[in-house]
C-alpha atoms as an extended CHARMM CRD file, in Angstrom:
* protein
*
       150  EXT
         1         1  MET       CA            -33.8030000000       49.5020000000       33.3060000000  PROA      1               0.0000000000
         2         2  PHE       CA            -31.8720000000       49.5720000000       30.0130000000  PROA      2               0.0000000000
         3         3  LYS       CA            -28.7750000000       48.1650000000       31.7460000000  PROA      3               0.0000000000
         4         4  VAL       CA            -30.8040000000       45.2960000000       33.1880000000  PROA      4               0.0000000000
         5         5  ALA       CA            -32.3020000000       44.4560000000       29.7830000000  PROA      5               0.0000000000
         6         6  CYS       CA            -28.8460000000       44.4580000000       28.1790000000  PROA      6               0.0000000000
         7         7  ALA       CA            -27.4660000000       42.2540000000       30.9370000000  PROA      7               0.0000000000
         8         8  VAL       CA            -30.3330000000       39.7670000000       30.5270000000  PROA      8               0.0000000000
         9         9  MET       CA            -29.8230000000       39.7360000000       26.7790000000  PROA      9               0.0000000000
        10        10  VAL       CA            -26.0560000000       39.1160000000       27.1420000000  PROA      10              0.0000000000
        11        11  VAL       CA            -26.6580000000       36.3170000000       29.6530000000  PROA      11              0.0000000000
        12        12  GLY       CA            -29.1930000000       34.7250000000       27.2840000000  PROA      12              0.0000000000
        13        13  ILE       CA            -26.8020000000       34.8760000000       24.3350000000  PROA      13              0.0000000000
        14        14  VAL       CA            -23.8500000000       33.5670000000       26.3210000000  PROA      14              0.0000000000
        15        15  GLY       CA            -25.9690000000       30.8420000000       27.9500000000  PROA      15              0.0000000000
        16        16  GLY       CA            -27.0020000000       29.5060000000       24.5260000000  PROA      16              0.0000000000
        17        17  MET       CA            -23.4310000000       29.1700000000       23.2560000000  PROA      17              0.0000000000
        18        18  PRO       CA            -21.7610000000       25.7610000000       23.4710000000  PROA      18              0.0000000000
        19        19  ARG       CA            -19.1880000000       25.2850000000       26.1720000000  PROA      19              0.0000000000
        20        20  PRO       CA            -15.5810000000       24.9510000000       24.9870000000  PROA      20              0.0000000000
        21        21  ASP       CA            -15.1170000000       21.7410000000       26.9860000000  PROA      21              0.0000000000
        22        22  GLY       CA            -18.4530000000       20.2670000000       25.8510000000  PROA      22              0.0000000000
        23        23  PRO       CA            -19.1160000000       17.9000000000       22.9620000000  PROA      23              0.0000000000
        24        24  PRO       CA            -18.8940000000       19.3740000000       19.4560000000  PROA      24              0.0000000000
        25        25  ILE       CA            -22.1000000000       20.4620000000       17.7910000000  PROA      25              0.0000000000
        26        26  TYR       CA            -22.3910000000       19.5520000000       14.1300000000  PROA      26              0.0000000000
        27        27  GLY       CA            -24.8420000000       20.9040000000       11.6050000000  PROA      27              0.0000000000
        28        28  PRO       CA            -26.4480000000       19.0100000000        8.7580000000  PROA      28              0.0000000000
        29        29  PRO       CA            -23.9970000000       17.6170000000        6.2030000000  PROA      29              0.0000000000
        30        30  SER       CA            -23.2960000000       19.7570000000        3.1920000000  PROA      30              0.0000000000
        31        31  TYR       CA            -22.5560000000       17.8650000000       -0.0140000000  PROA      31              0.0000000000
        32        32  PRO       CA            -21.0130000000       19.5780000000       -3.0160000000  PROA      32              0.0000000000
        33        33  ALA       CA            -23.3040000000       20.1110000000       -5.9620000000  PROA      33              0.0000000000
        34        34  PRO       CA            -22.7020000000       17.6760000000       -8.8320000000  PROA      34              0.0000000000
        35        35  HSD       CA            -20.4730000000       18.9720000000      -11.5770000000  PROA      35              0.0000000000
        36        36  PRO       CA            -22.6540000000       20.1440000000      -14.4710000000  PROA      36              0.0000000000
        37        37  GLN       CA            -20.6380000000       18.1220000000      -17.0170000000  PROA      37              0.0000000000
        38        38  SER       CA            -21.2170000000       14.8840000000      -15.0920000000  PROA      38              0.0000000000
        39        39  LEU       CA            -24.9300000000       15.1480000000      -15.8560000000  PROA      39              0.0000000000
        40        40  TYR       CA            -24.2700000000       14.5350000000      -19.5600000000  PROA      40              0.0000000000
        41        41  LYS       CA            -23.1960000000       11.1880000000      -20.9800000000  PROA      41              0.0000000000
        42        42  GLU       CA            -20.0690000000       11.6010000000      -23.0610000000  PROA      42              0.0000000000
        43        43  GLU       CA            -19.6950000000        9.5610000000      -26.2230000000  PROA      43              0.0000000000
        44        44  PRO       CA            -16.6500000000        7.2460000000      -26.4100000000  PROA      44              0.0000000000
        45        45  LYS       CA            -13.8160000000        8.6010000000      -28.4910000000  PROA      45              0.0000000000
        46        46  PRO       CA            -11.4000000000        6.5930000000      -30.6560000000  PROA      46              0.0000000000
        47        47  TYR       CA             -7.7640000000        6.4880000000      -29.5670000000  PROA      47              0.0000000000
        48        48  ALA       CA             -4.5150000000        4.6350000000      -30.1850000000  PROA      48              0.0000000000
        49        49  PHE       CA             -1.2170000000        4.3360000000      -28.3360000000  PROA      49              0.0000000000
        50        50  ASP       CA              1.8690000000        2.1810000000      -28.2060000000  PROA      50              0.0000000000
        51        51  TYR       CA              5.1750000000        2.0170000000      -26.3710000000  PROA      51              0.0000000000
        52        52  GLY       CA              8.1360000000       -0.2920000000      -26.1050000000  PROA      52              0.0000000000
        53        53  VAL       CA             11.2620000000       -0.7810000000      -24.0100000000  PROA      53              0.0000000000
        54        54  GLN       CA             14.3480000000       -2.7190000000      -25.0530000000  PROA      54              0.0000000000
        55        55  ASP       CA             17.3370000000       -2.3690000000      -22.7440000000  PROA      55              0.0000000000
        56        56  THR       CA             20.2850000000       -4.6530000000      -23.4390000000  PROA      56              0.0000000000
        57        57  TYR       CA             22.0200000000       -3.7490000000      -20.1670000000  PROA      57              0.0000000000
        58        58  THR       CA             19.1870000000       -4.9380000000      -17.8840000000  PROA      58              0.0000000000
        59        59  GLY       CA             17.5560000000       -7.3220000000      -20.3510000000  PROA      59              0.0000000000
        60        60  ALA       CA             14.2050000000       -5.5340000000      -20.1520000000  PROA      60              0.0000000000
        61        61  ASN       CA             12.1790000000       -6.1230000000      -23.3120000000  PROA      61              0.0000000000
        62        62  PHE       CA              8.4530000000       -5.3520000000      -23.3270000000  PROA      62              0.0000000000
        63        63  GLY       CA              5.8770000000       -3.3460000000      -25.2450000000  PROA      63              0.0000000000
        64        64  HSD       CA              2.1820000000       -2.5240000000      -25.4740000000  PROA      64              0.0000000000
        65        65  THR       CA             -0.0680000000       -1.4750000000      -28.3760000000  PROA      65              0.0000000000
        66        66  GLU       CA             -3.7420000000       -0.5780000000      -28.0880000000  PROA      66              0.0000000000
        67        67  ASN       CA             -6.3840000000        1.1060000000      -30.2430000000  PROA      67              0.0000000000
        68        68  SER       CA            -10.1080000000        1.7280000000      -29.9830000000  PROA      68              0.0000000000
        69        69  ASP       CA            -12.8040000000        2.7230000000      -32.4500000000  PROA      69              0.0000000000
        70        70  GLY       CA            -15.0080000000        3.9910000000      -29.6160000000  PROA      70              0.0000000000
        71        71  LYS       CA            -16.9310000000        0.7470000000      -29.2490000000  PROA      71              0.0000000000
        72        72  ALA       CA            -14.2860000000       -1.9980000000      -28.9000000000  PROA      72              0.0000000000
        73        73  VAL       CA            -10.6830000000       -2.0230000000      -27.7120000000  PROA      73              0.0000000000
        74        74  LYS       CA             -8.0290000000       -4.1630000000      -29.4170000000  PROA      74              0.0000000000
        75        75  GLY       CA             -4.4630000000       -4.4990000000      -28.3070000000  PROA      75              0.0000000000
        76        76  SER       CA             -1.4850000000       -6.6440000000      -27.4980000000  PROA      76              0.0000000000
        77        77  TYR       CA              1.4420000000       -6.5700000000      -25.1490000000  PROA      77              0.0000000000
        78        78  SER       CA              4.5780000000       -8.6670000000      -24.8980000000  PROA      78              0.0000000000
        79        79  VAL       CA              7.2050000000       -9.2350000000      -22.2550000000  PROA      79              0.0000000000
        80        80  ALA       CA             10.4650000000      -11.1830000000      -22.1250000000  PROA      80              0.0000000000
        81        81  LEU       CA             10.1930000000      -13.7680000000      -19.3360000000  PROA      81              0.0000000000
        82        82  PRO       CA             13.1190000000      -14.7110000000      -17.0630000000  PROA      82              0.0000000000
        83        83  ASP       CA             13.2410000000      -18.2320000000      -18.5560000000  PROA      83              0.0000000000
        84        84  GLY       CA             14.0980000000      -16.8420000000      -22.0190000000  PROA      84              0.0000000000
        85        85  ARG       CA             10.6350000000      -17.0210000000      -23.6160000000  PROA      85              0.0000000000
        86        86  VAL       CA              8.5750000000      -14.0880000000      -24.8940000000  PROA      86              0.0000000000
        87        87  GLN       CA              4.9580000000      -13.9600000000      -23.7220000000  PROA      87              0.0000000000
        88        88  THR       CA              2.5040000000      -12.1750000000      -26.0430000000  PROA      88              0.0000000000
        89        89  VAL       CA             -1.0960000000      -11.3670000000      -25.0930000000  PROA      89              0.0000000000
        90        90  ASN       CA             -3.5490000000      -10.3040000000      -27.8190000000  PROA      90              0.0000000000
        91        91  TYR       CA             -6.8730000000       -9.0680000000      -26.4900000000  PROA      91              0.0000000000
        92        92  VAL       CA            -10.2410000000       -7.6440000000      -27.5210000000  PROA      92              0.0000000000
        93        93  ALA       CA            -12.6730000000       -5.9620000000      -25.1200000000  PROA      93              0.0000000000
        94        94  ASP       CA            -16.1650000000       -4.5850000000      -25.6820000000  PROA      94              0.0000000000
        95        95  HSD       CA            -19.4180000000       -4.1570000000      -23.7490000000  PROA      95              0.0000000000
        96        96  VAL       CA            -21.0380000000       -7.2290000000      -25.2980000000  PROA      96              0.0000000000
        97        97  ASN       CA            -18.3950000000       -9.9760000000      -25.0390000000  PROA      97              0.0000000000
        98        98  GLY       CA            -16.2300000000       -8.5360000000      -22.2570000000  PROA      98              0.0000000000
        99        99  PHE       CA            -12.4640000000       -9.0500000000      -22.1570000000  PROA      99              0.0000000000
       100       100  GLN       CA            -11.0870000000      -11.8840000000      -24.2930000000  PROA      100             0.0000000000
       101       101  ALA       CA             -7.3860000000      -12.6560000000      -24.3720000000  PROA      101             0.0000000000
       102       102  GLU       CA             -5.1650000000      -15.0690000000      -26.2810000000  PROA      102             0.0000000000
       103       103  VAL       CA             -1.7910000000      -15.8220000000      -24.6970000000  PROA      103             0.0000000000
       104       104  THR       CA              1.0910000000      -17.2390000000      -26.7570000000  PROA      104             0.0000000000
       105       105  TYR       CA              4.7320000000      -18.0050000000      -25.9770000000  PROA      105             0.0000000000
       106       106  GLU       CA              7.7330000000      -17.8510000000      -28.3080000000  PROA      106             0.0000000000
       107       107  GLY       CA             10.9770000000      -19.6710000000      -27.6960000000  PROA      107             0.0000000000
       108       108  GLN       CA             12.0060000000      -22.4830000000      -25.3810000000  PROA      108             0.0000000000
       109       109  ALA       CA             12.2500000000      -22.1580000000      -21.6070000000  PROA      109             0.0000000000
       110       110  VAL       CA             15.8580000000      -22.4700000000      -20.4160000000  PROA      110             0.0000000000
       111       111  TYR       CA             16.6740000000      -22.9950000000      -16.7570000000  PROA      111             0.0000000000
       112       112  PRO       CA             20.1190000000      -22.7990000000      -15.1490000000  PROA      112             0.0000000000
       113       113  GLU       CA             21.8180000000      -26.0950000000      -14.3060000000  PROA      113             0.0000000000
       114       114  HSD       CA             21.3340000000      -27.1950000000      -10.7230000000  PROA      114             0.0000000000
       115       115  LYS       CA             24.5720000000      -27.3800000000       -8.7710000000  PROA      115             0.0000000000
       116       116  PRO       CA             24.5040000000      -29.4220000000       -5.5510000000  PROA      116             0.0000000000
       117       117  GLY       CA             25.2010000000      -27.2760000000       -2.5510000000  PROA      117             0.0000000000
       118       118  TYR       CA             24.5450000000      -24.0980000000       -4.4900000000  PROA      118             0.0000000000
       119       119  ASN       CA             21.6190000000      -23.0830000000       -2.3040000000  PROA      119             0.0000000000
       120       120  LYS       CA             23.1990000000      -24.0160000000        1.0260000000  PROA      120             0.0000000000
       121       121  PRO       CA             23.4450000000      -21.1310000000        3.4590000000  PROA      121             0.0000000000
       122       122  ALA       CA             26.9210000000      -19.7940000000        4.0630000000  PROA      122             0.0000000000
       123       123  PRO       CA             28.5640000000      -20.9380000000        7.2970000000  PROA      123             0.0000000000
       124       124  ASN       CA             28.4590000000      -18.5430000000       10.1980000000  PROA      124             0.0000000000
       125       125  VAL       CA             31.8610000000      -16.8690000000       10.2000000000  PROA      125             0.0000000000
       126       126  TYR       CA             31.1710000000      -14.7790000000       13.2580000000  PROA      126             0.0000000000
       127       127  PRO       CA             31.7020000000      -16.5060000000       16.6200000000  PROA      127             0.0000000000
       128       128  GLN       CA             28.7960000000      -16.5600000000       19.0020000000  PROA      128             0.0000000000
       129       129  PRO       CA             29.2180000000      -14.1630000000       21.9300000000  PROA      129             0.0000000000
       130       130  ALA       CA             29.9510000000      -15.7140000000       25.3080000000  PROA      130             0.0000000000
       131       131  PRO       CA             26.9940000000      -15.8240000000       27.6600000000  PROA      131             0.0000000000
       132       132  PRO       CA             26.9900000000      -13.0070000000       30.2070000000  PROA      132             0.0000000000
       133       133  VAL       CA             28.5200000000      -13.7500000000       33.5990000000  PROA      133             0.0000000000
       134       134  TYR       CA             26.6670000000      -12.3500000000       36.5580000000  PROA      134             0.0000000000
       135       135  PRO       CA             28.5270000000      -12.1650000000       39.8940000000  PROA      135             0.0000000000
       136       136  GLN       CA             26.9980000000      -14.1810000000       42.6920000000  PROA      136             0.0000000000
       137       137  PRO       CA             25.8800000000      -12.1280000000       45.6830000000  PROA      137             0.0000000000
       138       138  ALA       CA             27.7540000000      -12.6770000000       48.9380000000  PROA      138             0.0000000000
       139       139  PRO       CA             25.9230000000      -14.9720000000       51.3390000000  PROA      139             0.0000000000
       140       140  VAL       CA             24.0580000000      -13.2720000000       54.1330000000  PROA      140             0.0000000000
       141       141  TYR       CA             24.2560000000      -14.9700000000       57.5340000000  PROA      141             0.0000000000
       142       142  PRO       CA             21.9260000000      -14.0600000000       60.3750000000  PROA      142             0.0000000000
       143       143  GLN       CA             23.4970000000      -12.0990000000       63.1760000000  PROA      143             0.0000000000
       144       144  PRO       CA             23.8230000000      -14.0800000000       66.3680000000  PROA      144             0.0000000000
       145       145  SER       CA             21.4130000000      -12.9840000000       69.0330000000  PROA      145             0.0000000000
       146       146  PRO       CA             23.0780000000      -11.3150000000       71.9880000000  PROA      146             0.0000000000
       147       147  SER       CA             23.7850000000      -13.6640000000       74.8360000000  PROA      147             0.0000000000
       148       148  PRO       CA             21.8950000000      -12.8980000000       78.0140000000  PROA      148             0.0000000000
       149       149  TYR       CA             25.0420000000      -13.8510000000       79.9950000000  PROA      149             0.0000000000
       150       150  ALA       CA             27.3750000000      -11.3670000000       78.3990000000  PROA      150             0.0000000000
C-alpha cells in the first residue's frame, strides 16, 4: 500500500511539471526596489570647468568654459570654423528662462578660389573588360527515321 501511495504521489508531482517541449511558464514580474537615495531630492551644487585645445598641426582650435551657482548655468564655447572665422557662443540657462544663447563671429570668411575643372572626376584609366564569350552549342538535327524498305 505504501508503494502505491508513493507511486501516485510521484505521478502527481511529475504530471504537474511543465513539459520541456511546451511553452515557457513565466511568473509575475519582479521589479527591483527603488534605490533609497533616489527618494530624496538632492540640492543643486555649484561647479565650474573649462578646457581648450589648440593644435597648430591639425588646425584644431576650440574651448569651453562653464560655471554654475546651483540655480543658473553660464558658459561660453568657441570653435575655429573651416572658413577662417571663430564662432563664439555665450549662453545662460536656468529653470525660469530656459536656454538663451548669443552667437558671434570673429574674422572674415575666406573661401578658396574656384578653378574650372577642379571638381571634374578623373578619367577612367583602367580599360573596361571585354564581354564574356560563350560558345554556341552544336546544332542538333533529328535522326532520320528508318526506311521501311531497307
